[in-house]
ZAMARGU-4260 file (C-alpha; in steps of 0.2 Angstrom, whole numbers, plus 5000, padded with zeros to 4 digits):
<rodrens>
0) 5627/5453/5595 | 5634/5469/5602 | 5620/5481/5605 | 5619/5499/5611 | 5606/5513/5611
5) 5594/5515/5597 | 5599/5526/5583 | 5618/5522/5585 | 5630/5520/5571 | 5632/5504/5561
10) 5647/5500/5571 | 5637/5501/5587 | 5627/5486/5582 | 5639/5474/5573 | 5630/5460/5563
15) 5640/5444/5559 | 5637/5429/5548 | 5635/5419/5564 | 5621/5430/5569 | 5612/5427/5552
20) 5614/5408/5553 | 5607/5408/5571 | 5593/5420/5567 | 5599/5431/5581 | 5599/5447/5570
25) 5580/5446/5567 | 5564/5447/5578 | 5565/5455/5595 | 5584/5457/5594 | 5583/5468/5579
30) 5572/5481/5587 | 5588/5489/5594 | 5590/5497/5577 | 5574/5506/5577 | 5566/5519/5588
35) 5550/5509/5590 | 5541/5513/5606 | 5542/5499/5619 | 5527/5487/5619 | 5522/5492/5601
40) 5519/5478/5589 | 5522/5487/5572 | 5514/5476/5559 | 5513/5490/5546 | 5530/5492/5539
45) 5523/5494/5521 | 5513/5510/5525 | 5527/5522/5527 | 5543/5512/5530 | 5553/5513/5546
50) 5570/5521/5545 | 5584/5512/5556 | 5594/5523/5568 | 5611/5521/5559 | 5603/5527/5542
55) 5596/5542/5551 | 5613/5546/5558 | 5620/5545/5541 | 5607/5557/5535 | 5612/5569/5549
60) 5630/5568/5543 | 5624/5574/5525 | 5614/5588/5533 | 5630/5594/5542 | 5640/5593/5527
65) 5628/5603/5517 | 5626/5616/5530 | 5644/5619/5531 | 5643/5628/5514 | 5626/5626/5505
70) 5631/5636/5490 | 5647/5626/5487 | 5638/5609/5490 | 5622/5612/5480 | 5630/5622/5466
75) 5646/5612/5463 | 5645/5595/5472 | 5627/5589/5472 | 5626/5582/5455 | 5641/5571/5457
80) 5635/5565/5474 | 5618/5561/5467 | 5625/5551/5453 | 5636/5541/5465 | 5620/5537/5475
85) 5610/5533/5459 | 5624/5521/5454 | 5622/5511/5471 | 5603/5511/5469 | 5604/5505/5451
90) 5615/5490/5455 | 5602/5485/5469 | 5587/5486/5457 | 5595/5479/5441 | 5597/5495/5431
95) 5610/5506/5423 | 5613/5522/5433 | 5610/5533/5418 | 5592/5527/5416 | 5588/5531/5434
100) 5584/5547/5444 | 5578/5551/5461 | 5560/5557/5465 | 5552/5559/5482 | 5541/5544/5480
105) 5532/5532/5468 | 5517/5543/5467 | 5528/5558/5462 | 5536/5547/5449 | 5520/5541/5441
110) 5513/5558/5441 | 5528/5564/5431 | 5525/5550/5418 | 5507/5554/5417 | 5510/5573/5415
115) 5523/5570/5402 | 5512/5561/5389 | 5500/5571/5378 | 5484/5562/5379 | 5470/5566/5366
120) 5451/5563/5366 | 5448/5544/5363 | 5464/5539/5371 | 5463/5527/5386 | 5473/5525/5402
125) 5472/5507/5409 | 5472/5503/5427 | 5465/5489/5438 | 5455/5488/5454 | 5471/5483/5462
130) 5479/5500/5457 | 5484/5511/5472 | 5470/5524/5474 | 5481/5539/5473 | 5488/5533/5456
135) 5470/5530/5450 | 5465/5548/5455 | 5481/5555/5446 | 5476/5545/5430 | 5458/5552/5432
140) 5464/5570/5434 | 5476/5569/5418 | 5462/5561/5408 | 5449/5574/5413 | 5460/5588/5406
145) 5463/5579/5389 | 5447/5570/5385 | 5455/5553/5388 | 5447/5539/5397 | 5452/5529/5412
150) 5448/5511/5410 | 5448/5502/5427 | 5449/5483/5425 | 5439/5475/5439 | 5449/5461/5448
155) 5438/5452/5460 | 5446/5446/5476 | 5452/5433/5480 | 5462/5432/5464 | 5463/5414/5459
160) 5480/5416/5450 | 5490/5425/5437 | 5480/5418/5423 | 5464/5426/5430 | 5472/5443/5431
165) 5480/5442/5413 | 5464/5437/5405 | 5455/5451/5413 | 5468/5464/5407 | 5469/5457/5390
170) 5450/5459/5388 | 5451/5477/5391 | 5467/5482/5381 | 5463/5489/5364 | 5471/5500/5351
175) 5465/5515/5361 | 5476/5511/5376 | 5489/5524/5377 | 5496/5520/5394 | 5494/5504/5405
180) 5499/5506/5424 | 5502/5490/5434 | 5507/5488/5452 | 5522/5476/5455 | 5516/5473/5472
185) 5498/5479/5474 | 5497/5489/5490 | 5480/5484/5498 | 5479/5466/5492 | 5498/5464/5495
190) 5499/5452/5479 | 5515/5451/5469 | 5509/5453/5451 | 5516/5446/5435 | 5522/5463/5428
195) 5533/5456/5415 | 5519/5446/5407 | 5507/5462/5409 | 5520/5473/5401 | 5522/5461/5386
200) 5504/5460/5384 | 5501/5479/5384 | 5515/5482/5372 | 5508/5470/5360 | 5492/5481/5360
205) 5503/5496/5356 | 5502/5504/5374 | 5516/5511/5384 | 5518/5503/5401 | 5522/5511/5418
210) 5525/5499/5433 | 5521/5505/5451 | 5535/5497/5461 | 5531/5506/5477 | 5534/5491/5488
215) 5546/5480/5478 | 5563/5487/5481 | 5570/5478/5496 | 5555/5466/5498 | 5559/5455/5483
220) 5573/5452/5471 | 5572/5465/5457 | 5578/5467/5439 | 5570/5482/5433 | 5577/5482/5415
225) 5571/5464/5413 | 5553/5468/5416 | 5552/5476/5399 | 5542/5491/5404 | 5544/5509/5398
230) 5544/5516/5416 | 5547/5509/5433 | 5545/5519/5449 | 5549/5512/5466 | 5551/5518/5484
235) 5567/5516/5494 | 5560/5522/5511 | 5550/5507/5513 | 5559/5490/5512 | 5576/5497/5508
240) 5577/5507/5524 | 5581/5524/5516 | 5574/5540/5525 | 5558/5547/5519 | 5554/5553/5506
245) 5565/5543/5494 | 5560/5535/5478 | 5567/5532/5460 | 5560/5534/5442 | 5568/5522/5429
250) 5565/5526/5411 | 5569/5515/5396 | 5581/5525/5384 | 5568/5528/5371 | 5556/5537/5382
255) 5568/5547/5392 | 5567/5562/5380 | 5548/5563/5383 | 5549/5561/5402 | 5549/5577/5412
260) 5548/5581/5431 | 5532/5589/5438 | 5543/5605/5443 | 5551/5612/5427 | 5566/5622/5433
265) 5584/5627/5427 | 5587/5609/5421 | 5574/5610/5407 | 5582/5604/5391 | 5597/5596/5399
270) 5590/5579/5397 | 5582/5566/5408 | 5594/5566/5422 | 5598/5585/5421 | 5579/5589/5422
275) 5576/5578/5437 | 5591/5582/5447 | 5588/5600/5449 | 5569/5605/5451 | 5573/5619/5464
280) 5579/5619/5481 | 5574/5604/5491 | 5580/5592/5504 | 5592/5580/5495 | 5598/5571/5510
285) 5586/5556/5508 | 5592/5552/5491 | 5610/5554/5496 | 5607/5542/5511 | 5599/5529/5500
290) 5616/5519/5499 | 5617/5518/5518 | 5599/5511/5518 | 5604/5498/5505 | 5620/5494/5515
295) 5610/5492/5531 | 5598/5480/5522 | 5613/5470/5516 | 5620/5470/5534 | 5604/5462/5540
300) 5605/5448/5527 | 5600/5456/5510 | 5592/5442/5500 | 5591/5431/5516 | 5582/5444/5525
305) 5569/5446/5510 | 5567/5427/5510 | 5564/5427/5529 | 5552/5441/5528 | 5542/5432/5514
310) 5542/5416/5523 | 5536/5424/5539 | 5522/5434/5530 | 5516/5418/5522 | 5516/5408/5538
315) 5507/5423/5547 | 5494/5423/5533 | 5491/5404/5535 | 5489/5406/5554 | 5476/5420/5552
320) 5466/5410/5539 | 5465/5394/5550 | 5460/5405/5565 | 5447/5416/5556 | 5441/5403/5543
325) 5440/5416/5530 | 5451/5420/5514 | 5466/5429/5508 | 5467/5440/5493 | 5475/5427/5483
330) 5486/5412/5484 | 5498/5412/5499 | 5513/5410/5487 | 5508/5426/5478 | 5514/5436/5494
335) 5531/5444/5497 | 5533/5452/5514 | 5515/5457/5516 | 5499/5447/5516 | 5481/5452/5517
340) 5467/5442/5525 | 5448/5445/5527 | 5441/5448/5544 | 5426/5437/5549 | 5414/5452/5550
345) 5396/5452/5544 | 5394/5463/5528 | 5392/5477/5524 | 5405/5486/5534 | 5406/5505/5535
350) 5422/5515/5534 | 5418/5521/5552 | 5419/5503/5558 | 5436/5500/5549 | 5443/5516/5557
355) 5437/5511/5574 | 5445/5493/5573 | 5462/5501/5568 | 5461/5514/5582 | 5455/5502/5595
360) 5468/5489/5591 | 5482/5502/5594 | 5474/5511/5609 | 5469/5495/5619 | 5483/5483/5613
365) 5497/5493/5605 | 5496/5485/5588 | 5498/5494/5572 | 5491/5485/5556 | 5483/5491/5540
370) 5464/5489/5538 | 5455/5491/5521 | 5437/5491/5516 | 5436/5481/5499 | 5419/5476/5492
375) 5410/5479/5508 | 5422/5468/5518 | 5436/5472/5530 | 5453/5465/5526 | 5469/5466/5537
380) 5486/5468/5529 | 5501/5463/5539 | 5519/5468/5535 | 5534/5459/5540 | 5551/5467/5543
385) 5567/5461/5553 | 5560/5467/5570 | 5544/5456/5569 | 5541/5439/5576 | 5527/5426/5572
390) 5520/5428/5590 | 5514/5446/5585 | 5503/5439/5571 | 5496/5426/5582 | 5491/5439/5595
395) 5483/5450/5582 | 5473/5435/5576 | 5467/5431/5593 | 5462/5449/5597 | 5453/5452/5581
400) 5444/5436/5582 | 5437/5442/5598 | 5433/5459/5591 | 5423/5450/5577
</rodrens>
């Protein structure tokens, strides 16, 4: 593989099919594409993503183009360019371009959905204990202003399997459920959830369905339309390598007229796409660069990269389980490119202890991983991207066993 300085153009780091077959494009050899500090084991790609140098370079080119004549670009060229970028994203996630708009991130997209619906006293918004905390809080805020109620379905960890989750949700759905929100890949537990079955069940109860796919695009194969939800939001700056902040909101045709952005601007009344594509002056370069992120993902292997990352995450989880003799949040086969395993610590554990563990791991050993306190226990989530290798997770396991 030809390599140059980090942050170079795609041509500076040519990737070939032979590299893929030999595995030479992944692991330590792949770090050349990112600006990771030397000696750092970065096992937390899921937190904020990590943008490759070639994609950042493409974003810089968009900035230069805009600054040549901001009025001309923003007033007369932006709409067409956004639609072009949306078409690339739509093909990658199994959607039609006309059903998809850009948002800053999945949280923004779900807030738009929540604020677009008119809840009334007695209505219920259903979430689960696996729901991303920011989305739970958004649901609580909207409910507090309308007299609606948030129903938080407890899903104890570890989850035995899909049937356990489906039964728990089914028991709490009712004719009062106006909206059900489900994670596609639950952030803290890292479990890939059966969203199509959940959406079907909620629809049978008469509820609308929104799927939080923050981690799904680029981590697993995705066919948004086939899930059968009313709304789907996803991040492109995590596993699809777009610059931060870049996400999308997909809406089924029959709910687009009721779906509005958080910032109402000149586009109001122009339809779903018109309203979301102009919400005021903002940095549009992340959205315009999304196709370059997806192209880079393909250059690193596309579906093969996703399969490799998933296999490595599951292998890493298995090694941590054998070393720590604890438990994972669910079956190993329920993980994509992230996995979450409980640390062998005495309970209860304070938030201060969790913070100290994460800080100490970085300051003393130059390792970044995600730590969560769930049910008075400490869980470690590890993410896998092209630049990671199994040895990094083995080292993490040994070090944390000593800390315990």
